[in-house]
PLY file of the C-alpha trace (Angstrom):
ply
format ascii 1.0
element vertex 296
property float x
property float y
property float z
element edge 295
property int vertex1
property int vertex2
end_header
56.53 121.59 94.55
54.95 121.79 91.09
52.56 119.06 90.07
53.44 116.85 87.12
51.24 117.84 84.15
49.63 114.49 83.37
46.14 114.44 81.79
43.45 113.48 84.31
42.15 110.72 82.04
45.53 108.97 82.03
45.92 109.45 85.77
42.47 107.99 86.35
43.30 104.88 84.34
46.63 104.41 86.13
45.04 104.83 89.55
42.21 102.43 88.71
44.69 99.75 87.63
47.28 100.08 90.38
45.28 101.52 93.28
42.72 99.13 94.80
39.36 100.66 95.76
40.14 101.01 99.52
43.08 103.32 98.73
42.50 107.10 98.60
43.35 108.82 95.32
46.30 111.25 95.67
46.09 114.76 94.24
49.44 114.29 92.53
51.62 111.28 91.64
54.27 112.84 93.88
51.95 112.35 96.86
51.60 108.63 96.22
54.74 107.43 98.10
53.72 109.26 101.26
50.16 107.99 100.93
51.39 104.39 100.76
53.72 104.87 103.72
50.87 106.25 105.80
48.46 103.44 104.90
50.02 99.99 105.38
46.91 98.14 104.21
46.87 100.15 101.01
50.61 99.53 100.57
50.14 95.76 100.84
47.29 95.84 98.30
49.31 97.95 95.85
52.29 95.63 96.30
50.04 92.68 95.54
48.76 94.36 92.39
52.25 95.29 91.20
53.45 91.73 91.84
50.41 90.52 89.93
51.38 92.62 86.92
54.92 91.29 87.24
53.65 87.70 87.22
51.53 88.41 84.14
54.53 89.90 82.32
56.73 86.96 83.34
54.04 84.53 82.23
54.38 85.83 78.68
57.78 84.15 78.38
57.76 81.61 81.23
57.55 78.56 78.94
59.81 80.02 76.24
62.96 78.28 77.60
61.04 74.98 77.59
59.86 75.53 74.02
63.38 76.42 72.87
64.78 73.38 74.68
62.40 71.02 72.88
63.01 72.62 69.48
66.77 72.74 70.05
66.94 69.07 71.04
64.39 67.99 68.40
62.92 65.91 71.20
60.40 66.10 74.04
62.09 63.27 75.94
61.55 63.37 79.70
58.43 65.56 79.54
55.22 64.00 80.81
52.44 64.62 78.30
49.79 63.61 80.83
51.13 66.13 83.34
51.02 68.86 80.71
47.51 67.95 79.59
46.13 68.08 83.12
48.03 71.29 83.91
46.61 72.91 80.78
43.09 71.83 81.71
43.62 73.51 85.09
44.52 76.77 83.38
41.43 76.48 81.16
38.85 76.28 83.94
40.65 78.73 86.25
40.84 81.29 83.44
37.16 80.82 82.59
36.13 81.10 86.25
38.17 84.27 86.84
36.76 85.97 83.73
33.17 85.11 84.64
33.74 86.32 88.22
35.13 89.64 86.99
38.44 89.39 88.86
41.15 91.96 88.02
43.47 90.92 85.19
46.39 90.92 87.63
44.74 87.99 89.43
44.48 85.70 86.41
46.25 87.21 83.38
49.01 84.62 83.44
46.47 81.82 83.00
45.79 82.93 79.42
49.46 83.47 78.55
50.65 80.17 80.03
47.70 78.38 78.41
48.85 79.50 74.95
52.43 78.43 75.66
51.30 75.07 77.05
49.40 74.42 73.83
52.61 75.09 71.90
54.52 72.67 74.17
51.83 69.99 73.72
51.97 70.44 69.95
55.75 70.00 70.04
55.48 66.91 72.27
53.12 65.18 69.84
55.09 66.39 66.83
58.49 65.18 68.02
57.36 62.00 69.76
56.32 60.49 66.46
54.57 57.66 68.29
51.17 58.75 69.53
50.94 55.69 71.74
54.12 56.74 73.53
52.61 60.16 74.18
49.54 58.64 75.79
51.49 55.79 77.35
51.56 56.85 81.02
48.26 55.21 81.86
49.32 53.78 85.19
50.64 57.06 86.59
47.89 59.09 85.02
45.22 56.85 86.51
46.16 58.23 89.91
45.82 61.82 88.74
42.25 62.35 87.55
42.89 60.27 84.42
39.35 58.92 84.31
38.00 62.42 83.74
40.74 63.42 81.30
40.42 60.19 79.35
36.69 60.83 78.98
37.22 64.41 77.81
39.98 63.60 75.32
38.86 60.17 74.12
37.62 61.51 70.73
40.85 63.47 70.27
42.96 60.47 71.24
41.07 58.27 68.77
41.68 60.86 66.07
45.38 60.81 66.94
45.64 57.03 66.71
43.90 56.97 63.33
45.45 60.05 61.73
48.98 59.94 63.11
51.22 62.59 64.68
50.94 65.12 61.88
47.25 65.58 62.72
47.49 64.99 66.46
49.91 67.85 67.12
47.16 70.22 65.95
44.08 68.30 67.15
44.93 68.44 70.86
45.40 72.26 71.02
42.20 72.76 69.02
40.33 70.63 71.58
41.61 72.86 74.38
40.68 76.05 72.52
37.13 74.78 72.03
36.93 73.79 75.70
38.10 77.27 76.76
35.48 78.96 74.59
32.69 76.76 75.96
33.67 77.45 79.57
34.40 81.17 79.22
31.35 82.34 77.31
28.72 81.08 79.71
27.90 77.67 78.26
29.19 76.14 81.48
27.51 77.59 84.57
29.61 79.47 87.10
28.68 76.95 89.81
30.31 74.18 87.80
33.48 76.24 87.33
33.53 77.06 91.03
33.30 73.34 91.79
36.23 72.70 89.43
38.34 75.30 91.24
37.68 73.24 94.34
39.77 70.56 92.66
42.76 72.89 92.20
44.87 71.10 94.78
44.12 67.72 93.17
44.78 69.15 89.72
48.11 70.52 90.94
49.06 67.09 92.30
47.89 65.34 89.14
49.74 67.73 86.84
53.04 67.48 88.73
53.10 63.96 90.17
53.49 62.17 86.79
56.46 64.44 85.97
58.04 63.91 89.40
57.64 60.12 89.15
58.92 60.10 85.57
62.02 62.08 86.57
62.72 59.73 89.46
62.27 56.53 87.46
64.42 57.69 84.55
67.05 59.32 86.76
67.07 62.37 84.50
64.93 65.36 83.55
65.29 65.06 79.79
64.40 68.31 78.03
62.94 70.04 81.11
64.13 73.66 81.30
65.73 74.89 84.54
64.62 78.49 83.86
61.01 77.48 83.27
60.89 75.32 86.41
62.47 78.12 88.47
60.02 80.70 87.15
57.04 78.41 87.82
58.17 77.80 91.40
58.69 81.50 92.12
55.45 82.44 90.38
53.42 80.00 92.46
54.83 81.41 95.70
54.11 85.00 94.64
50.59 83.96 93.66
49.97 82.75 97.22
50.51 86.34 98.42
48.48 88.01 95.67
45.59 85.55 96.14
45.48 86.31 99.85
45.20 90.02 99.06
42.98 90.15 95.97
40.91 86.96 95.67
38.73 85.59 98.45
38.73 81.98 97.23
40.29 79.46 99.66
40.27 76.69 97.04
42.33 78.81 94.63
44.73 79.67 97.45
45.13 76.00 98.40
45.80 75.16 94.76
48.64 77.69 94.58
50.14 76.43 97.86
50.13 72.82 96.66
51.31 73.83 93.19
54.16 75.87 94.65
55.33 72.95 96.79
55.29 70.55 93.84
56.95 73.07 91.52
59.75 73.35 94.08
60.05 69.55 94.03
60.39 69.49 90.23
62.91 72.35 90.42
64.90 70.38 92.99
64.91 67.36 90.67
66.14 69.45 87.74
69.00 70.84 89.83
69.85 67.44 91.32
69.78 65.35 88.15
71.35 68.02 85.94
74.06 69.46 88.17
74.64 67.18 91.19
74.08 63.53 90.31
76.18 62.07 87.45
74.16 61.94 84.25
72.52 58.63 83.43
73.41 56.91 86.70
69.78 56.17 87.58
69.07 54.94 84.07
72.12 52.68 84.22
70.99 51.28 87.59
67.55 50.52 86.15
69.13 48.84 83.12
71.41 46.72 85.30
68.47 45.58 87.46
66.44 44.58 84.40
69.42 42.66 82.98
69.86 40.78 86.26
66.19 39.81 86.27
66.50 38.60 82.67
69.53 36.50 83.51
0 1
1 2
2 3
3 4
4 5
5 6
6 7
7 8
8 9
9 10
10 11
11 12
12 13
13 14
14 15
15 16
16 17
17 18
18 19
19 20
20 21
21 22
22 23
23 24
24 25
25 26
26 27
27 28
28 29
29 30
30 31
31 32
32 33
33 34
34 35
35 36
36 37
37 38
38 39
39 40
40 41
41 42
42 43
43 44
44 45
45 46
46 47
47 48
48 49
49 50
50 51
51 52
52 53
53 54
54 55
55 56
56 57
57 58
58 59
59 60
60 61
61 62
62 63
63 64
64 65
65 66
66 67
67 68
68 69
69 70
70 71
71 72
72 73
73 74
74 75
75 76
76 77
77 78
78 79
79 80
80 81
81 82
82 83
83 84
84 85
85 86
86 87
87 88
88 89
89 90
90 91
91 92
92 93
93 94
94 95
95 96
96 97
97 98
98 99
99 100
100 101
101 102
102 103
103 104
104 105
105 106
106 107
107 108
108 109
109 110
110 111
111 112
112 113
113 114
114 115
115 116
116 117
117 118
118 119
119 120
120 121
121 122
122 123
123 124
124 125
125 126
126 127
127 128
128 129
129 130
130 131
131 132
132 133
133 134
134 135
135 136
136 137
137 138
138 139
139 140
140 141
141 142
142 143
143 144
144 145
145 146
146 147
147 148
148 149
149 150
150 151
151 152
152 153
153 154
154 155
155 156
156 157
157 158
158 159
159 160
160 161
161 162
162 163
163 164
164 165
165 166
166 167
167 168
168 169
169 170
170 171
171 172
172 173
173 174
174 175
175 176
176 177
177 178
178 179
179 180
180 181
181 182
182 183
183 184
184 185
185 186
186 187
187 188
188 189
189 190
190 191
191 192
192 193
193 194
194 195
195 196
196 197
197 198
198 199
199 200
200 201
201 202
202 203
203 204
204 205
205 206
206 207
207 208
208 209
209 210
210 211
211 212
212 213
213 214
214 215
215 216
216 217
217 218
218 219
219 220
220 221
221 222
222 223
223 224
224 225
225 226
226 227
227 228
228 229
229 230
230 231
231 232
232 233
233 234
234 235
235 236
236 237
237 238
238 239
239 240
240 241
241 242
242 243
243 244
244 245
245 246
246 247
247 248
248 249
249 250
250 251
251 252
252 253
253 254
254 255
255 256
256 257
257 258
258 259
259 260
260 261
261 262
262 263
263 264
264 265
265 266
266 267
267 268
268 269
269 270
270 271
271 272
272 273
273 274
274 275
275 276
276 277
277 278
278 279
279 280
280 281
281 282
282 283
283 284
284 285
285 286
286 287
287 288
288 289
289 290
290 291
291 292
292 293
293 294
294 295
């Protein structure tokens, strides 16, 4: 069978991206299927890398339904700003750590893409909320989710928001994250510090999802949360458990994805339950009735 005439330079780049180092290089692309069938370990590594590329591609649009939902409703009601801020911080230090460690792009590429989209969502939350105090109003819940650290980091930004109003705040918060990313990525923060932060991945996952889960439960609705985004996040976390096992030897990162996947599934379950199973507004009505009884 004739070999496909592909320049060796292009073949070399393709092999280097999709074939992990333990895999032998085939003489022809046509030999690749048989090579993978003969080497199960190589097959699992290639599958992990392909899934990693798929996750990165999906990450480019994963928050788009959420963004469109907020813009379409002209409201960010039901979305926990504290959960988003902590989640975004998690993407910042994980991205910086992966870049400094020299991991393959397939192992962390989605961090950068989701980070950009999260900054857009945060901007929209502050823009549409109008009241900055309402955006930062989840103190009690946030205090159980690393709020002391986040409050310290964002205290200057929060003060700026209170003084300047929403039209400045919607831009100030993303700028603060961009500066933080630059400081962490370009060596100002030592790798040992970033490694220690990745050790908090499980706690960060809990802190970035628990406020949203509690908020959904208390309000009896999911507001502007997007079903497609929640579904994609849940599936992506589960796929990342597999790719991390194969490509990244970091137990703390693996634990973070396991915890994150479990909590993402919880949020997804809430979206399905409150949007499609339980009558709309029933929980809110119950809460209102209880408060009226107490008043009377």
